[in-house]
C-alpha positions, -999 to 999 in steps of 0.1 A, spaced: -728 524 -563 -730 563 -561 -703 579 -579 -686 599 -552 -678 562 -535 -654 561 -565 -645 598 -567 -613 609 -549 -618 622 -518 -618 659 -527 -645 653 -551 -668 632 -530 -685 664 -508 -694 677 -542 -708 646 -553 -731 648 -518 -741 679 -526 -753 672 -561 -772 640 -545 -789 663 -517 -797 696 -532 -804 683 -568 -775 701 -587 -758 698 -617 -723 691 -612 -698 711 -623 -679 698 -659 -640 709 -660 -634 719 -698 -615 685 -706 -637 667 -690 -662 678 -712 -639 670 -744 -630 635 -736 -649 604 -742 -657 588 -717 -632 555 -710 -648 521 -726 -659 495 -702 -638 470 -696 -658 432 -708 -651 401 -700 -663 383 -734 -677 344 -730 -661 322 -750 -671 315 -786 -659 278 -785 -650 254 -758 -615 249 -783 -604 280 -767 -604 274 -735 -578 285 -709 -581 259 -678 -555 252 -654 -547 225 -648 -558 212 -685 -582 185 -687 -581 150 -706 -602 156 -730 -619 188 -742 -644 179 -772 -660 214 -783 -699 207 -798 -717 219 -829 -748 235 -809 -761 264 -793 -743 276 -761 -755 273 -731 -766 311 -717 -774 321 -681 -806 339 -678 -834 350 -649 -846 311 -651 -813 297 -647 -814 274 -615 -788 247 -600 -800 215 -594 -782 186 -574 -787 154 -574 -771 132 -549 -758 137 -512 -768 161 -492 -735 176 -490 -739 184 -530 -758 212 -519 -727 231 -505 -710 229 -537 -741 245 -558 -742 270 -529 -704 278 -536 -712 280 -577 -741 300 -568 -723 325 -546 -696 329 -567 -723 340 -602 -748 358 -580 -726 382 -571 -719 397 -610 -746 384 -630 -774 399 -606 -789 364 -609 -810 347 -579 -797 312 -591 -817 290 -565 -804 258 -554 -826 228 -546 -826 190 -549 -840 166 -574 -851 134 -564 -826 106 -580 -827 99 -615 -856 133 -621 -857 148 -652 -846 187 -644 -860 208 -662 -842 239 -688 -819 262 -681 -804 244 -652 -765 236 -641 -772 202 -630 -745 185 -602 -747 149 -596 -728 121 -578 -733 88 -603 -715 54 -583 -715 43 -616 -694 72 -635 -659 69 -648 -658 30 -637 -624 26 -660 -608 -6 -640 -575 9 -656 -579 42 -636 -564 44 -598 -588 51 -573 -581 87 -570 -587 96 -613 -621 74 -604 -628 91 -575 -621 125 -584 -626 125 -618 -658 141 -637 -677 148 -671 -684 183 -675 -716 188 -708 -727 219 -720 -756 218 -743 -781 251 -752 -802 240 -718 -779 220 -696 -750 222 -678 -739 186 -662 -714 181 -640 -712 139 -625 -688 127 -605 -679 96 -584 -676 115 -556 -691 153 -542 -649 158 -542 -649 152 -585 -685 177 -588 -665 205 -568 -637 201 -588 -659 200 -624 -673 230 -605 -639 248 -603 -632 238 -646 -669 253 -653 -657 286 -634 -627 290 -657 -647 284 -685 -673 317 -674 -655 352 -679 -632 366 -655 -660 391 -648 -678 368 -626 -650 372 -599 -656 410 -597 -681 421 -566 -715 437 -585 -696 442 -619 -721 452 -647 -691 465 -666 -673 436 -667 -692 411 -680 -709 412 -717 -744 421 -716 -748 377 -723 -726 356 -700 -729 317 -723 -708 287 -721 -702 271 -755 -711 234 -761 -691 200 -757 -681 178 -734 -650 177 -710 -635 142 -695 -612 149 -670 -596 129 -640 -560 136 -617 -530 118 -621 -516 121 -589 -545 120 -553 -523 144 -534 -521 175 -546 -509 202 -523 -495 232 -510 -475 233 -478 -480 272 -458 -453 281 -431 -475 297 -405 -444 294 -379 -415 319 -393 -446 342 -397 -483 342 -385 -509 344 -412 -542 353 -396 -574 327 -400 -590 353 -426 -551 350 -449 -551 310 -445 -588 314 -457 -578 336 -490 -549 304 -495 -574 280 -494 -599 298 -521 -568 297 -548 -560 263 -537 -597 259 -550 -595 276 -580 -567 255 -592 -582 218 -580 -555 213 -554 -570 192 -521 -540 188 -494 -535 220 -474 -504 214 -453 -502 237 -422 -468 241 -410 -475 253 -376 -443 247 -352 -407 253 -356 -381 276 -337 -397 305 -343 -433 301 -333 -462 272 -319 -496 285 -333 -515 259 -326 -533 256 -287 -525 227 -271 -544 226 -236 -524 207 -217 -493 224 -224 -511 266 -224 -473 279 -222 -468 266 -262 -487 293 -272 -478 319 -245 -442 318 -248 -438 303 -282 -462 318 -297 -456 355 -294 -431 361 -313 -422 358 -354 -389 355 -375 -375 391 -370 -393 396 -335 -425 411 -345 -458 400 -322 -465 364 -335 -504 347 -330 -515 312 -332 -550 297 -332 -572 285 -311 -588 256 -312 -620 269 -325 -599 288 -352 -582 255 -365 -617 240 -366 -631 271 -387 -601 270 -410 -607 226 -416 -640 232 -420 -633 259 -444 -610 238 -463 -633 208 -464 -662 228 -479 -638 230 -510 -624 192 -506 -593 204 -489 -580 184 -464 -558 198 -436 -527 182 -429 -515 197 -394 -474 196 -394 -457 197 -353 -420 196 -367 -400 173 -345 -372 162 -329 -356 196 -345 -374 228 -351 -382 226 -315 -373 260 -297 -406 273 -300 -416 242 -274 -383 244 -256 -389 283 -250 -419 274 -229 -410 241 -214 -372 240 -210 -371 207 -197 -379 193 -230 -350 208 -250 -315 189 -251 -302 217 -280 -268 233 -292 -267 267 -279 -295 294 -292 -278 310 -325 -273 347 -325 -295 366 -344 -274 390 -352 -234 388 -357 -211 363 -336 -214 345 -308 -253 331 -291 -277 346 -275 -297 336 -242 -316 304 -243 -354 318 -249 -377 325 -281 -354 329 -315 -365 353 -345 -333 342 -366 -335 319 -392 -310 296 -382 -318 258 -386 -305 226 -373 -293 234 -340 -325 224 -315 -342 189 -305 -363 173 -275 -343 148 -255 -355 119 -267 -341 101 -233 -368 122 -210 -400 109 -196 -416 142 -204 -403 146 -243 -423 115 -246 -458 128 -224 -455 161 -244 -454 140 -277 -482 118 -267 -503 150 -258 -493 169 -285 -505 143 -312 -531 129 -293 -547 169 -292 -540 177 -326 -557 143 -337 -591 148 -323 -597 179 -337 -583 170 -376 -607 150 -391 -583 144 -420 -562 108 -420 -532 126 -416 -505 138 -391 -473 158 -404 -447 155 -377 -418 168 -398 -382 153 -389 -357 173 -411 -328 190 -403 -319 174 -369 -283 180 -363 -280 171 -322 -294 141 -321 -272 104 -332 -287 84 -355 -298 54 -335 -317 87 -318 -333 98 -347 -347 64 -356 -358 57 -324 -373 89 -318 -393 85 -357 -405 50 -350 -421 58 -314 -436 89 -325 -449 69 -353 -465 47 -330 -485 70 -315 -494 87 -346 -506 49 -354 -525 52 -320 -545 81 -328 -558 67 -359 -536 87 -382 -510 84 -411 -479 98 -405 -462 121 -427 -428 132 -423 -400 148 -445 -380 122 -462 -354 118 -437 -383 95 -416 -368 64 -441 -337 64 -419 -362 45 -396 -381 14 -396 -415 26 -414 -450 12 -415 -470 1 -442 -486 30 -455 -466 59 -437 -456 88 -457 -419 101 -468 -417 139 -481 -391 144 -511 -374 176 -509 -335 170 -511 -333 137 -526 -310 125 -509 -325 100 -490 -363 98 -497 -358 62 -515 -347 43 -485 -389 48 -474 -398 36 -511 -374 3 -506 -393 -2 -475 -427 0 -499 -436 35 -488 -445 64 -511 -437 97 -515 -450 134 -519 -427 152 -541 -415 187 -531 -379 188 -548 -367 222 -540 -354 230 -571 -385 228 -583 -413 230 -554 -401 255 -528 -421 287 -535 -397 306 -511 -367 300 -536 -368 339 -558 -377 337 -590 -346 357 -604 -318 373 -586 -331 406 -589 -369 399 -575 -367 410 -540 -389 383 -517 -373 350 -512 -341 328 -506 -319 313 -530 -303 280 -517 -323 258 -539 -315 283 -567 -338 302 -587 -372 294 -601 -386 305 -627 -424 298 -644 -410 272 -664 -389 255 -640 -417 253 -612 -437 242 -646 -414 221 -669 -404 185 -650 -420 152 -646 -424 140 -613 -420 103 -620 -389 109 -640 -372 135 -613 -352 113 -595 -337 79 -603 -347 52 -589 -387 61 -587 -412 50 -603 -450 61 -608 -470 41 -580 -441 47 -557 -457 86 -560 -484 93 -537 -486 132 -554 -471 163 -555 -471 192 -530 -455 227 -532 -441 243 -502 -436 283 -487 -417 285 -462 -414 320 -444 -384 335 -432 -386 365 -458 -425 364 -465 -439 389 -439 -479 388 -447 -499 375 -473 -493 399 -503 -457 389 -506 -464 352 -502 -492 356 -535 -464 373 -549 -442 340 -543 -470 315 -549 -489 331 -582 -486 319 -607 -463 289 -598 -487 270 -573 -510 269 -609 -482 259 -620 -474 230 -602 -512 223 -596 -508 216 -635 -479 192 -627 -500 169 -601 -532 170 -618 -524 167 -657 -509 136 -674 -478 145 -695 -496 138 -729 -519 173 -721 -491 185 -709 -467 215 -727 -450 244 -717 -460 263 -743 -497 252 -740 -493 266 -702 -481 302 -709 -505 308 -732 -535 296 -709 -521 312 -675 -519 349 -699 -557 346 -692 -558 341 -658 -544 375 -651 -574 396 -651 -594 370 -631 -565 374 -608 -567 413 -606 -604 415 -601 -597 387 -570 -571 410 -553 -544 383 -561 -509 395 -560 -490 378 -587 -454 377 -601 -455 391 -638 -431 366 -653 -418 381 -684 -419 343 -702 -457 349 -706 -477 379 -726 -499 388 -699 -534 395 -708 -543 435 -695 
């Protein structure tokens, strides 16, 4: 990169003149006497025992042999399904920018022996065949073997191979995250010899992004997906509709986005995703083995829809955004909850619910549709239960599994429907019907909560959540009456009443989202707070190179 690109603007004309006329640049006397700044170097690991991997793997065994060293001859070879090439290209793109290596990606014949100095990505359905393992552990687990001439990642599925790539990424110097960054990498990039065997504790490891209260663009959602992929999260729960915004185009009800998508909390211009936008997000996530779970909150949290089609509503008066009283019916930009509701006795409501779920299901390849179902204060218990049951039947009709916040346990649930715990007072109703839970307890996982009373962004109704609070708990023992088989997984919601942009979102997410990723992936035998805070300290330089804003918790001695 030419020097004038990174120079202060006042100096750029001088450097351009130097480049054009061949003149020697003037150097101030102070600069002549000052020694040049030492380059920031990201060294390779010297032993596998010194890894900083998050989530912590099940088993790490350091080897005694020579490390694998990247060179001009290094190639990536895939052995398995065609879509494994996609993961190979992901890895190659990651490494090419900072190493300047070609890293060609090619497919090998089944069982072929790859030449030396290769990264071999292999799907082997006989791998991790331990009958005692859960299906998720078998299918998403992997082995990572490192010798002097080969790095071999093997799993039963392409997803497991990708998660192995995420681990390899963290074994490499943090300088690989930089663009064209020779000074950020030591002259030799190497990975020490050894073996990692790893598998997840829970199958659902999610992050919820509320794009309804404040809208996030497609590119911003993709940046969030990339953060998830780094830490082996596999469910992106998109909260697409609420009182303040409707964010997904529904062809049969066009005013949902024209009216309901026009604003957001605070009154700024909102936004929405076209079907092409949504498909782009789904494909981007799928390439990183992340399933998108769309949520259309109902029967409450529905004012954006009611503002577009008033006949749908049986709400209380719209709360005032400022002061006392109420505001006229229409779009709402405040943050009060519980006052809006769809009318369950109206035929138009059920035409609306059917059309929305039909269109959402058609553009969502994943198995799930989230119907919300929380904080409904307007309807009676009987009205609410009937609404959930009828909506559940519609979700099933279109080939999807219904997910809802824990209140859905008040209704009769189909076997396989999923409830999401957030406040614990009604979650056991779903478990008693034989259904599983996603664990999202507010005091541990709600990442819209402040870290401390002095951090600026966030709310505090569920308590302050410092890093250790987010990390140091066990989903299986969190709530009386729960056992591990009743838990499908863990999810960290980020509600966005106070979150205006991606910069603020990342500040609340990092480092707590990696902490919760470890809660969802790693077993209790591997996890410890002291171990985690030591490992996560080494991620700060990586985040800075990736441009990720983060909260430097005083509970960690961060690396510079």
